[in-house]
Biopython code that builds the backbone (N, CA, C, O; Angstrom):
import numpy as np
from Bio.PDB.StructureBuilder import StructureBuilder

atoms = [
    (1, "UNK", "N", (0.546, -0.741, 0.104)),
    (1, "UNK", "CA", (-0.326, 0.041, -0.204)),
    (1, "UNK", "C", (0.859, 1.134, 0.266)),
    (1, "UNK", "O", (1.924, 0.996, 0.867)),
    (2, "UNK", "N", (0.010, 2.514, -0.416)),
    (2, "UNK", "CA", (1.075, 3.391, -0.971)),
    (2, "UNK", "C", (1.079, 4.447, 0.266)),
    (2, "UNK", "O", (-0.029, 4.786, 0.683)),
    (3, "UNK", "N", (2.436, 5.090, 0.997)),
    (3, "UNK", "CA", (1.920, 5.744, 1.864)),
    (3, "UNK", "C", (1.929, 6.991, 0.847)),
    (3, "UNK", "O", (2.662, 7.294, -0.095)),
    (4, "UNK", "N", (0.586, 7.698, 1.554)),
    (4, "UNK", "CA", (0.732, 9.524, 1.848)),
    (4, "UNK", "C", (0.674, 9.693, 3.379)),
    (4, "UNK", "O", (0.770, 9.050, 4.424)),
    (5, "UNK", "N", (0.433, 11.092, 2.838)),
    (5, "UNK", "CA", (0.600, 12.086, 3.825)),
    (5, "UNK", "C", (-0.536, 12.775, 4.209)),
    (5, "UNK", "O", (-0.401, 13.915, 4.653)),
    (6, "UNK", "N", (-1.715, 12.237, 4.106)),
    (6, "UNK", "CA", (-2.763, 12.931, 3.386)),
    (6, "UNK", "C", (-4.047, 11.751, 4.212)),
    (6, "UNK", "O", (-3.883, 10.542, 4.043)),
    (7, "UNK", "N", (-5.488, 12.352, 5.231)),
    (7, "UNK", "CA", (-6.153, 11.036, 5.482)),
    (7, "UNK", "C", (-7.001, 11.021, 5.042)),
    (7, "UNK", "O", (-7.213, 11.680, 4.024)),
    (8, "UNK", "N", (-7.901, 10.243, 5.619)),
    (8, "UNK", "CA", (-9.382, 9.644, 5.015)),
    (8, "UNK", "C", (-10.440, 10.531, 5.168)),
    (8, "UNK", "O", (-11.560, 10.265, 4.731)),
    (9, "UNK", "N", (-10.065, 12.030, 6.015)),
    (9, "UNK", "CA", (-10.684, 13.358, 6.439)),
    (9, "UNK", "C", (-10.913, 13.994, 5.258)),
    (9, "UNK", "O", (-12.031, 14.310, 4.852)),
    (10, "UNK", "N", (-9.512, 14.260, 4.493)),
    (10, "UNK", "CA", (-8.971, 14.826, 3.503)),
    (10, "UNK", "C", (-9.913, 14.254, 2.592)),
    (10, "UNK", "O", (-10.994, 14.842, 2.603)),
    (11, "UNK", "N", (-9.820, 13.145, 1.691)),
    (11, "UNK", "CA", (-9.943, 12.499, 1.059)),
    (11, "UNK", "C", (-11.427, 13.723, 1.374)),
    (11, "UNK", "O", (-11.561, 14.927, 1.153)),
    (12, "UNK", "N", (-12.164, 12.863, 1.864)),
    (12, "UNK", "CA", (-13.696, 12.667, 1.935)),
    (12, "UNK", "C", (-14.125, 14.464, 1.700)),
    (12, "UNK", "O", (-15.101, 14.776, 1.019)),
    (13, "UNK", "N", (-13.210, 15.535, 2.394)),
    (13, "UNK", "CA", (-12.896, 16.788, 1.741)),
    (13, "UNK", "C", (-12.864, 16.852, 0.466)),
    (13, "UNK", "O", (-13.639, 17.423, -0.302)),
    (14, "UNK", "N", (-12.091, 16.345, 0.295)),
    (14, "UNK", "CA", (-11.536, 16.337, -1.159)),
    (14, "UNK", "C", (-12.198, 15.933, -2.224)),
    (14, "UNK", "O", (-11.606, 16.050, -3.297)),
    (15, "UNK", "N", (-13.225, 15.506, -2.227)),
    (15, "UNK", "CA", (-14.430, 13.771, -2.636)),
    (15, "UNK", "C", (-15.655, 15.473, -2.606)),
    (15, "UNK", "O", (-15.790, 15.911, -3.749)),
    (16, "UNK", "N", (-15.982, 15.830, -2.143)),
    (16, "UNK", "CA", (-17.049, 16.208, -1.301)),
    (16, "UNK", "C", (-17.449, 17.659, -2.170)),
    (16, "UNK", "O", (-18.387, 17.826, -2.949)),
    (17, "UNK", "N", (-16.163, 18.839, -1.651)),
    (17, "UNK", "CA", (-16.356, 19.939, -1.926)),
    (17, "UNK", "C", (-15.502, 20.180, -3.279)),
    (17, "UNK", "O", (-15.854, 20.991, -4.136)),
    (18, "UNK", "N", (-14.636, 19.586, -3.348)),
    (18, "UNK", "CA", (-13.359, 19.777, -5.313)),
    (18, "UNK", "C", (-13.978, 19.376, -6.550)),
    (18, "UNK", "O", (-14.276, 19.974, -7.584)),
    (19, "UNK", "N", (-14.138, 17.580, -5.931)),
    (19, "UNK", "CA", (-14.207, 17.279, -6.773)),
    (19, "UNK", "C", (-15.908, 17.509, -7.958)),
    (19, "UNK", "O", (-15.739, 17.224, -9.144)),
    (20, "UNK", "N", (-17.281, 17.967, -7.552)),
    (20, "UNK", "CA", (-18.443, 17.916, -8.005)),
    (20, "UNK", "C", (-18.015, 19.523, -8.919)),
    (20, "UNK", "O", (-18.445, 19.444, -10.070)),
    (21, "UNK", "N", (-17.416, 20.657, -8.690)),
    (21, "UNK", "CA", (-16.794, 21.477, -9.029)),
    (21, "UNK", "C", (-15.701, 21.026, -10.689)),
    (21, "UNK", "O", (-16.185, 21.031, -11.820)),
    (22, "UNK", "N", (-14.574, 20.766, -10.440)),
    (22, "UNK", "CA", (-14.377, 19.907, -11.306)),
    (22, "UNK", "C", (-15.080, 19.198, -12.154)),
    (22, "UNK", "O", (-15.007, 19.393, -13.367)),
    (23, "UNK", "N", (-15.641, 18.530, -11.756)),
    (23, "UNK", "CA", (-16.037, 17.312, -12.914)),
    (23, "UNK", "C", (-17.022, 18.350, -13.659)),
    (23, "UNK", "O", (-17.603, 17.865, -14.630)),
    (24, "UNK", "N", (-17.293, 19.645, -13.376)),
    (24, "UNK", "CA", (-18.882, 20.174, -14.100)),
    (24, "UNK", "C", (-17.540, 21.190, -14.777)),
    (24, "UNK", "O", (-18.048, 21.841, -15.690)),
    (25, "UNK", "N", (-16.610, 21.407, -14.696)),
    (25, "UNK", "CA", (-15.545, 22.195, -15.454)),
    (25, "UNK", "C", (-14.952, 21.064, -16.771)),
    (25, "UNK", "O", (-14.681, 21.464, -17.904)),
    (26, "UNK", "N", (-14.847, 19.752, -16.365)),
    (26, "UNK", "CA", (-14.040, 18.986, -17.174)),
    (26, "UNK", "C", (-15.386, 18.912, -18.254)),
    (26, "UNK", "O", (-15.237, 19.488, -19.332)),
    (27, "UNK", "N", (-16.640, 18.244, -17.997)),
    (27, "UNK", "CA", (-17.467, 17.449, -18.884)),
    (27, "UNK", "C", (-17.938, 19.394, -19.552)),
    (27, "UNK", "O", (-18.795, 19.225, -20.419)),
    (28, "UNK", "N", (-17.747, 20.408, -19.450)),
    (28, "UNK", "CA", (-17.964, 21.542, -19.971)),
    (28, "UNK", "C", (-17.146, 21.382, -21.248)),
    (28, "UNK", "O", (-17.413, 21.510, -22.442)),
    (29, "UNK", "N", (-16.122, 21.075, -20.605)),
    (29, "UNK", "CA", (-14.758, 20.681, -21.271)),
    (29, "UNK", "C", (-14.249, 20.352, -22.500)),
    (29, "UNK", "O", (-13.404, 20.851, -23.244)),
    (30, "UNK", "N", (-15.363, 18.860, -22.552)),
    (30, "UNK", "CA", (-15.359, 18.402, -23.041)),
    (30, "UNK", "C", (-16.477, 18.583, -24.486)),
    (30, "UNK", "O", (-16.406, 18.293, -25.681)),
    (31, "UNK", "N", (-17.498, 19.233, -23.577)),
    (31, "UNK", "CA", (-18.339, 20.069, -24.658)),
    (31, "UNK", "C", (-18.618, 20.649, -25.532)),
    (31, "UNK", "O", (-19.219, 20.350, -26.564)),
    (32, "UNK", "N", (-18.071, 21.788, -25.070)),
    (32, "UNK", "CA", (-17.380, 22.818, -25.408)),
    (32, "UNK", "C", (-15.763, 22.807, -26.510)),
    (32, "UNK", "O", (-15.565, 22.873, -27.723)),
    (33, "UNK", "N", (-15.067, 22.713, -25.549)),
    (33, "UNK", "CA", (-13.882, 22.741, -25.936)),
    (33, "UNK", "C", (-13.122, 21.581, -27.472)),
    (33, "UNK", "O", (-12.291, 21.738, -28.367)),
    (34, "UNK", "N", (-14.390, 20.058, -26.812)),
    (34, "UNK", "CA", (-13.175, 18.529, -27.644)),
    (34, "UNK", "C", (-14.439, 18.569, -28.582)),
    (34, "UNK", "O", (-14.117, 17.971, -29.609)),
    (35, "UNK", "N", (-15.438, 18.913, -28.653)),
    (35, "UNK", "CA", (-16.527, 18.936, -29.202)),
    (35, "UNK", "C", (-17.919, 17.797, -29.438)),
    (35, "UNK", "O", (-18.587, 17.398, -30.393)),
    (36, "UNK", "N", (-17.873, 17.585, -28.013)),
    (36, "UNK", "CA", (-18.907, 15.849, -27.486)),
    (36, "UNK", "C", (-19.823, 17.056, -27.988)),
    (36, "UNK", "O", (-19.770, 18.277, -28.138)),
    (37, "UNK", "N", (-20.744, 15.920, -28.165)),
    (37, "UNK", "CA", (-22.668, 16.137, -28.192)),
    (37, "UNK", "C", (-22.388, 15.928, -26.232)),
    (37, "UNK", "O", (-21.382, 15.792, -25.535)),
    (38, "UNK", "N", (-23.654, 15.989, -25.995)),
    (38, "UNK", "CA", (-23.657, 15.810, -24.836)),
    (38, "UNK", "C", (-24.414, 14.784, -24.759)),
    (38, "UNK", "O", (-24.700, 14.704, -23.564)),
    (39, "UNK", "N", (-24.967, 13.858, -25.374)),
    (39, "UNK", "CA", (-25.162, 12.240, -25.590)),
    (39, "UNK", "C", (-24.086, 11.744, -25.908)),
    (39, "UNK", "O", (-24.097, 10.666, -25.314)),
    (40, "UNK", "N", (-23.200, 11.813, -26.430)),
    (40, "UNK", "CA", (-21.965, 11.475, -26.449)),
    (40, "UNK", "C", (-20.597, 11.451, -25.106)),
    (40, "UNK", "O", (-20.153, 10.370, -24.721)),
    (41, "UNK", "N", (-20.032, 12.914, -24.481)),
    (41, "UNK", "CA", (-19.931, 13.090, -22.788)),
    (41, "UNK", "C", (-21.119, 12.107, -21.801)),
    (41, "UNK", "O", (-20.795, 11.662, -20.700)),
    (42, "UNK", "N", (-22.311, 11.911, -22.327)),
    (42, "UNK", "CA", (-23.021, 11.166, -21.135)),
    (42, "UNK", "C", (-22.213, 9.933, -21.158)),
    (42, "UNK", "O", (-21.835, 9.296, -20.174)),
    (43, "UNK", "N", (-21.959, 9.633, -22.604)),
    (43, "UNK", "CA", (-22.497, 8.026, -23.116)),
    (43, "UNK", "C", (-20.437, 7.534, -22.241)),
    (43, "UNK", "O", (-20.159, 6.500, -21.632)),
    (44, "UNK", "N", (-19.537, 8.650, -22.533)),
    (44, "UNK", "CA", (-18.352, 8.583, -21.886)),
    (44, "UNK", "C", (-18.130, 8.065, -20.626)),
    (44, "UNK", "O", (-17.563, 6.996, -20.398)),
    (45, "UNK", "N", (-18.769, 9.150, -19.468)),
    (45, "UNK", "CA", (-19.144, 9.339, -18.887)),
    (45, "UNK", "C", (-19.742, 7.990, -17.547)),
    (45, "UNK", "O", (-19.298, 7.557, -16.484)),
    (46, "UNK", "N", (-21.228, 7.693, -18.602)),
    (46, "UNK", "CA", (-21.889, 6.608, -17.803)),
    (46, "UNK", "C", (-22.532, 7.311, -17.080)),
    (46, "UNK", "O", (-22.790, 6.604, -16.106)),
    (47, "UNK", "N", (-23.113, 8.618, -16.894)),
    (47, "UNK", "CA", (-24.300, 9.373, -16.174)),
    (47, "UNK", "C", (-25.236, 9.979, -17.562)),
    (47, "UNK", "O", (-24.938, 9.888, -18.753)),
    (48, "UNK", "N", (-26.573, 10.678, -16.874)),
    (48, "UNK", "CA", (-27.560, 10.464, -17.978)),
    (48, "UNK", "C", (-27.501, 11.893, -18.469)),
    (48, "UNK", "O", (-27.205, 12.978, -17.969)),
    (49, "UNK", "N", (-27.883, 11.478, -19.589)),
    (49, "UNK", "CA", (-27.706, 13.369, -20.689)),
    (49, "UNK", "C", (-27.948, 14.841, -19.978)),
    (49, "UNK", "O", (-27.235, 15.837, -20.096)),
    (50, "UNK", "N", (-29.414, 14.659, -19.044)),
    (50, "UNK", "CA", (-29.831, 15.240, -18.392)),
    (50, "UNK", "C", (-28.522, 15.668, -16.959)),
    (50, "UNK", "O", (-28.813, 16.513, -16.113)),
    (51, "UNK", "N", (-27.431, 15.076, -16.940)),
    (51, "UNK", "CA", (-27.092, 14.721, -15.626)),
    (51, "UNK", "C", (-25.932, 15.770, -16.583)),
    (51, "UNK", "O", (-25.903, 16.942, -16.206)),
    (52, "UNK", "N", (-25.269, 15.504, -17.434)),
    (52, "UNK", "CA", (-24.671, 16.682, -18.634)),
    (52, "UNK", "C", (-24.443, 17.956, -18.533)),
    (52, "UNK", "O", (-23.594, 18.843, -18.443)),
    (53, "UNK", "N", (-26.124, 17.549, -18.610)),
    (53, "UNK", "CA", (-27.023, 19.179, -19.077)),
    (53, "UNK", "C", (-26.503, 20.081, -18.070)),
    (53, "UNK", "O", (-25.717, 21.025, -18.149)),
    (54, "UNK", "N", (-27.400, 19.338, -16.695)),
    (54, "UNK", "CA", (-27.282, 19.857, -15.335)),
    (54, "UNK", "C", (-25.318, 20.233, -15.141)),
    (54, "UNK", "O", (-25.012, 21.421, -15.248)),
    (55, "UNK", "N", (-24.599, 19.596, -14.976)),
    (55, "UNK", "CA", (-23.382, 20.134, -15.220)),
    (55, "UNK", "C", (-22.936, 21.208, -15.702)),
    (55, "UNK", "O", (-22.572, 22.082, -14.915)),
    (56, "UNK", "N", (-22.832, 21.465, -17.382)),
    (56, "UNK", "CA", (-23.351, 22.159, -18.451)),
    (56, "UNK", "C", (-23.963, 23.870, -17.254)),
    (56, "UNK", "O", (-23.540, 25.017, -17.107)),
    (57, "UNK", "N", (-24.931, 23.179, -16.782)),
    (57, "UNK", "CA", (-25.686, 24.657, -16.722)),
    (57, "UNK", "C", (-25.176, 25.393, -15.359)),
    (57, "UNK", "O", (-25.185, 26.598, -15.107)),
    (58, "UNK", "N", (-24.735, 24.320, -14.568)),
    (58, "UNK", "CA", (-23.509, 24.533, -13.362)),
    (58, "UNK", "C", (-25.379, 23.837, -11.852)),
    (58, "UNK", "O", (-25.633, 23.829, -10.647)),
    (59, "UNK", "N", (-25.736, 23.616, -12.587)),
    (59, "UNK", "CA", (-27.059, 22.753, -11.453)),
    (59, "UNK", "C", (-26.099, 21.708, -10.339)),
    (59, "UNK", "O", (-26.123, 21.482, -9.129)),
    (60, "UNK", "N", (-25.360, 21.292, -11.392)),
    (60, "UNK", "CA", (-24.508, 20.030, -10.449)),
    (60, "UNK", "C", (-23.433, 20.620, -11.021)),
    (60, "UNK", "O", (-23.111, 21.058, -12.126)),
    (61, "UNK", "N", (-22.799, 20.454, -9.517)),
    (61, "UNK", "CA", (-21.062, 20.646, -9.417)),
    (61, "UNK", "C", (-20.812, 22.622, -9.344)),
    (61, "UNK", "O", (-19.867, 23.281, -9.777)),
    (62, "UNK", "N", (-22.187, 23.128, -8.563)),
    (62, "UNK", "CA", (-21.691, 24.774, -8.327)),
    (62, "UNK", "C", (-20.627, 24.707, -7.457)),
    (62, "UNK", "O", (-20.407, 23.538, -7.142)),
    (63, "UNK", "N", (-19.868, 25.512, -6.934)),
    (63, "UNK", "CA", (-19.226, 25.410, -6.509)),
    (63, "UNK", "C", (-18.271, 26.628, -5.917)),
    (63, "UNK", "O", (-17.939, 27.470, -6.751)),
    (64, "UNK", "N", (-17.906, 26.765, -4.874)),
    (64, "UNK", "CA", (-16.429, 28.419, -4.304)),
    (64, "UNK", "C", (-15.609, 27.854, -4.692)),
    (64, "UNK", "O", (-14.670, 27.922, -3.900)),
    (65, "UNK", "N", (-15.355, 27.190, -5.656)),
    (65, "UNK", "CA", (-14.005, 26.765, -5.513)),
    (65, "UNK", "C", (-12.841, 27.629, -6.590)),
    (65, "UNK", "O", (-13.087, 28.277, -7.607)),
    (66, "UNK", "N", (-11.272, 27.294, -5.797)),
    (66, "UNK", "CA", (-10.617, 28.230, -6.858)),
    (66, "UNK", "C", (-10.123, 27.285, -7.452)),
    (66, "UNK", "O", (-9.816, 26.248, -6.864)),
    (67, "UNK", "N", (-9.913, 27.512, -9.040)),
    (67, "UNK", "CA", (-9.078, 26.205, -9.494)),
    (67, "UNK", "C", (-7.347, 26.893, -10.067)),
    (67, "UNK", "O", (-7.052, 27.541, -11.072)),
    (68, "UNK", "N", (-6.639, 26.475, -9.104)),
    (68, "UNK", "CA", (-5.384, 26.760, -9.919)),
    (68, "UNK", "C", (-5.044, 26.567, -10.875)),
    (68, "UNK", "O", (-5.839, 26.063, -11.668)),
    (69, "UNK", "N", (-3.754, 26.853, -11.275)),
    (69, "UNK", "CA", (-3.264, 26.564, -12.842)),
    (69, "UNK", "C", (-2.639, 24.678, -12.204)),
    (69, "UNK", "O", (-2.982, 23.589, -12.666)),
    (70, "UNK", "N", (-2.018, 24.868, -11.461)),
    (70, "UNK", "CA", (-2.476, 22.698, -11.835)),
    (70, "UNK", "C", (-3.248, 22.406, -11.741)),
    (70, "UNK", "O", (-3.071, 21.274, -12.192)),
    (71, "UNK", "N", (-4.674, 22.454, -11.357)),
    (71, "UNK", "CA", (-5.960, 21.635, -11.122)),
    (71, "UNK", "C", (-6.281, 22.081, -12.637)),
    (71, "UNK", "O", (-6.592, 21.167, -13.401)),
    (72, "UNK", "N", (-6.232, 23.555, -13.214)),
    (72, "UNK", "CA", (-6.669, 23.435, -14.591)),
    (72, "UNK", "C", (-5.846, 22.972, -15.636)),
    (72, "UNK", "O", (-6.223, 23.051, -16.806)),
    (73, "UNK", "N", (-4.566, 22.414, -15.264)),
    (73, "UNK", "CA", (-4.237, 21.391, -16.477)),
    (73, "UNK", "C", (-4.662, 19.619, -16.168)),
    (73, "UNK", "O", (-4.339, 18.666, -16.878)),
    (74, "UNK", "N", (-5.138, 19.601, -15.413)),
    (74, "UNK", "CA", (-5.539, 18.561, -14.165)),
    (74, "UNK", "C", (-6.899, 18.674, -14.797)),
    (74, "UNK", "O", (-7.253, 17.799, -14.007)),
    (75, "UNK", "N", (-7.748, 18.871, -15.324)),
    (75, "UNK", "CA", (-8.753, 19.196, -15.820)),
    (75, "UNK", "C", (-8.455, 18.966, -16.908)),
    (75, "UNK", "O", (-8.535, 17.788, -17.259)),
    (76, "UNK", "N", (-7.975, 20.016, -17.919)),
    (76, "UNK", "CA", (-7.746, 18.975, -19.000)),
    (76, "UNK", "C", (-7.006, 17.705, -18.859)),
    (76, "UNK", "O", (-7.811, 17.184, -18.088)),
    (77, "UNK", "N", (-6.312, 17.021, -18.974)),
    (77, "UNK", "CA", (-6.143, 15.856, -18.710)),
    (77, "UNK", "C", (-7.033, 15.136, -18.831)),
    (77, "UNK", "O", (-7.102, 14.311, -19.741)),
    (78, "UNK", "N", (-8.267, 15.362, -17.563)),
    (78, "UNK", "CA", (-9.353, 14.547, -17.122)),
    (78, "UNK", "C", (-10.459, 14.783, -18.170)),
    (78, "UNK", "O", (-11.554, 14.502, -17.681)),
    (79, "UNK", "N", (-10.518, 15.085, -19.083)),
    (79, "UNK", "CA", (-10.930, 15.503, -20.530)),
    (79, "UNK", "C", (-10.778, 14.506, -20.860)),
    (79, "UNK", "O", (-11.346, 13.427, -20.693)),
    (80, "UNK", "N", (-9.205, 15.168, -21.838)),
    (80, "UNK", "CA", (-8.457, 13.887, -22.694)),
    (80, "UNK", "C", (-8.702, 12.505, -22.588)),
    (80, "UNK", "O", (-8.941, 11.828, -23.588)),
    (81, "UNK", "N", (-8.649, 11.892, -21.103)),
    (81, "UNK", "CA", (-8.502, 11.420, -20.596)),
    (81, "UNK", "C", (-10.060, 10.408, -21.501)),
    (81, "UNK", "O", (-10.295, 9.452, -22.240)),
    (82, "UNK", "N", (-10.817, 11.692, -20.610)),
    (82, "UNK", "CA", (-12.227, 10.871, -21.430)),
    (82, "UNK", "C", (-12.863, 11.074, -22.936)),
    (82, "UNK", "O", (-13.948, 10.712, -23.392)),
    (83, "UNK", "N", (-11.842, 11.745, -23.491)),
    (83, "UNK", "CA", (-12.260, 11.542, -25.433)),
    (83, "UNK", "C", (-11.292, 9.910, -25.753)),
    (83, "UNK", "O", (-11.784, 8.989, -26.405)),
    (84, "UNK", "N", (-9.379, 9.848, -24.913)),
    (84, "UNK", "CA", (-8.748, 8.962, -25.437)),
    (84, "UNK", "C", (-9.769, 7.666, -24.776)),
    (84, "UNK", "O", (-10.644, 7.190, -25.501)),
    (85, "UNK", "N", (-9.629, 7.299, -23.761)),
    (85, "UNK", "CA", (-10.083, 6.378, -22.905)),
    (85, "UNK", "C", (-8.989, 6.424, -22.175)),
    (85, "UNK", "O", (-9.358, 5.671, -21.273)),
    (86, "UNK", "N", (-7.588, 6.836, -21.791)),
    (86, "UNK", "CA", (-6.345, 6.527, -21.365)),
    (86, "UNK", "C", (-6.182, 7.402, -20.663)),
    (86, "UNK", "O", (-5.844, 8.560, -20.910)),
    (87, "UNK", "N", (-6.464, 6.792, -19.521)),
    (87, "UNK", "CA", (-5.323, 7.877, -18.481)),
    (87, "UNK", "C", (-4.685, 7.520, -17.465)),
    (87, "UNK", "O", (-4.965, 6.455, -16.914)),
    (88, "UNK", "N", (-3.501, 8.489, -16.914)),
    (88, "UNK", "CA", (-2.526, 8.130, -16.325)),
    (88, "UNK", "C", (-3.144, 9.012, -14.569)),
    (88, "UNK", "O", (-2.254, 8.909, -13.726)),
    (89, "UNK", "N", (-3.825, 9.413, -14.282)),
    (89, "UNK", "CA", (-4.625, 10.078, -13.297)),
    (89, "UNK", "C", (-5.060, 9.255, -12.452)),
    (89, "UNK", "O", (-5.605, 8.228, -12.854)),
    (90, "UNK", "N", (-4.901, 9.554, -10.866)),
    (90, "UNK", "CA", (-5.928, 9.446, -9.871)),
    (90, "UNK", "C", (-6.083, 10.027, -9.182)),
    (90, "UNK", "O", (-5.738, 11.161, -8.850)),
    (91, "UNK", "N", (-6.662, 9.284, -8.846)),
    (91, "UNK", "CA", (-7.481, 10.374, -6.966)),
    (91, "UNK", "C", (-6.710, 11.360, -6.462)),
    (91, "UNK", "O", (-6.739, 12.591, -6.458)),
    (92, "UNK", "N", (-5.766, 10.204, -5.886)),
    (92, "UNK", "CA", (-4.005, 10.994, -5.198)),
    (92, "UNK", "C", (-3.476, 12.271, -5.913)),
    (92, "UNK", "O", (-3.038, 13.300, -5.398)),
    (93, "UNK", "N", (-3.636, 11.931, -7.318)),
    (93, "UNK", "CA", (-2.985, 12.981, -7.486)),
    (93, "UNK", "C", (-3.912, 14.731, -7.941)),
    (93, "UNK", "O", (-3.387, 15.843, -8.012)),
    (94, "UNK", "N", (-4.835, 14.492, -8.085)),
    (94, "UNK", "CA", (-5.900, 15.181, -7.674)),
    (94, "UNK", "C", (-6.000, 16.214, -6.454)),
    (94, "UNK", "O", (-5.953, 17.443, -6.410)),
    (95, "UNK", "N", (-6.228, 14.771, -5.043)),
    (95, "UNK", "CA", (-5.392, 15.400, -4.079)),
    (95, "UNK", "C", (-4.050, 16.541, -3.773)),
    (95, "UNK", "O", (-3.954, 17.731, -3.472)),
    (96, "UNK", "N", (-3.292, 15.607, -3.998)),
    (96, "UNK", "CA", (-1.620, 16.579, -3.836)),
    (96, "UNK", "C", (-1.867, 17.625, -4.623)),
    (96, "UNK", "O", (-1.883, 18.727, -4.075)),
    (97, "UNK", "N", (-2.052, 17.563, -5.704)),
    (97, "UNK", "CA", (-2.535, 18.878, -6.612)),
    (97, "UNK", "C", (-3.123, 19.855, -5.965)),
    (97, "UNK", "O", (-2.470, 20.877, -5.757)),
    (98, "UNK", "N", (-4.360, 19.765, -5.547)),
    (98, "UNK", "CA", (-5.319, 20.355, -4.812)),
    (98, "UNK", "C", (-4.625, 21.004, -3.541)),
    (98, "UNK", "O", (-4.678, 22.203, -3.265)),
    (99, "UNK", "N", (-3.886, 19.908, -2.725)),
    (99, "UNK", "CA", (-3.783, 20.019, -1.171)),
    (99, "UNK", "C", (-2.344, 21.465, -1.462)),
    (99, "UNK", "O", (-2.097, 22.391, -0.691)),
    (100, "UNK", "N", (-1.542, 21.105, -3.036)),
    (100, "UNK", "CA", (-1.126, 22.800, -2.555)),
    (100, "UNK", "C", (-1.187, 23.582, -2.675)),
    (100, "UNK", "O", (-0.287, 24.341, -2.317)),
    (101, "UNK", "N", (-2.453, 24.071, -3.358)),
    (101, "UNK", "CA", (-2.602, 25.376, -3.658)),
    (101, "UNK", "C", (-3.914, 25.857, -2.368)),
    (101, "UNK", "O", (-3.806, 26.969, -1.850)),
    (102, "UNK", "N", (-4.973, 25.015, -1.994)),
    (102, "UNK", "CA", (-6.298, 24.664, -1.990)),
    (102, "UNK", "C", (-6.828, 24.624, -0.161)),
    (102, "UNK", "O", (-7.413, 23.585, 0.145)),
    (103, "UNK", "N", (-6.646, 25.664, 0.974)),
    (103, "UNK", "CA", (-6.897, 24.158, 2.388)),
    (103, "UNK", "C", (-8.130, 24.042, 2.497)),
    (103, "UNK", "O", (-8.983, 24.913, 2.668)),
    (104, "UNK", "N", (-8.227, 22.870, 2.391)),
    (104, "UNK", "CA", (-9.579, 22.146, 3.268)),
    (104, "UNK", "C", (-9.203, 20.869, 3.952)),
    (104, "UNK", "O", (-10.043, 20.248, 4.604)),
]
sb = StructureBuilder()
sb.init_structure("model")
sb.init_model(0)
sb.init_chain("A")
sb.init_seg("    ")
for serial, (resi, resn, name, xyz) in enumerate(atoms, 1):
    if name == "N":
        sb.init_residue(resn, " ", resi, " ")
    sb.init_atom(name, np.array(xyz, "f"), 0.0, 1.0, " ", f" {name:<3s}", serial, name[0])
structure = sb.get_structure()
């Protein structure tokens, strides 16, 4: 097991507070920048088209989170991973990146 300097409480807070706005931004980029239809984005993410629509309108994933330039790049990598089906990022990468700039 990999040793990390975080706790379950850090991960829980990150999953509840940081990932939803990041996911909303990632979905926005899939549709607006990558050119996926909302239906295609929904299929790739395993959610409904209505969920994608809610992310796009920020009814889901709305939050007051400042996204650092490092997290911005992580969101781009995440969107690309959804499009290509190949990912080299995991939750710990996002958490470590967020802990550098975001006190949570």
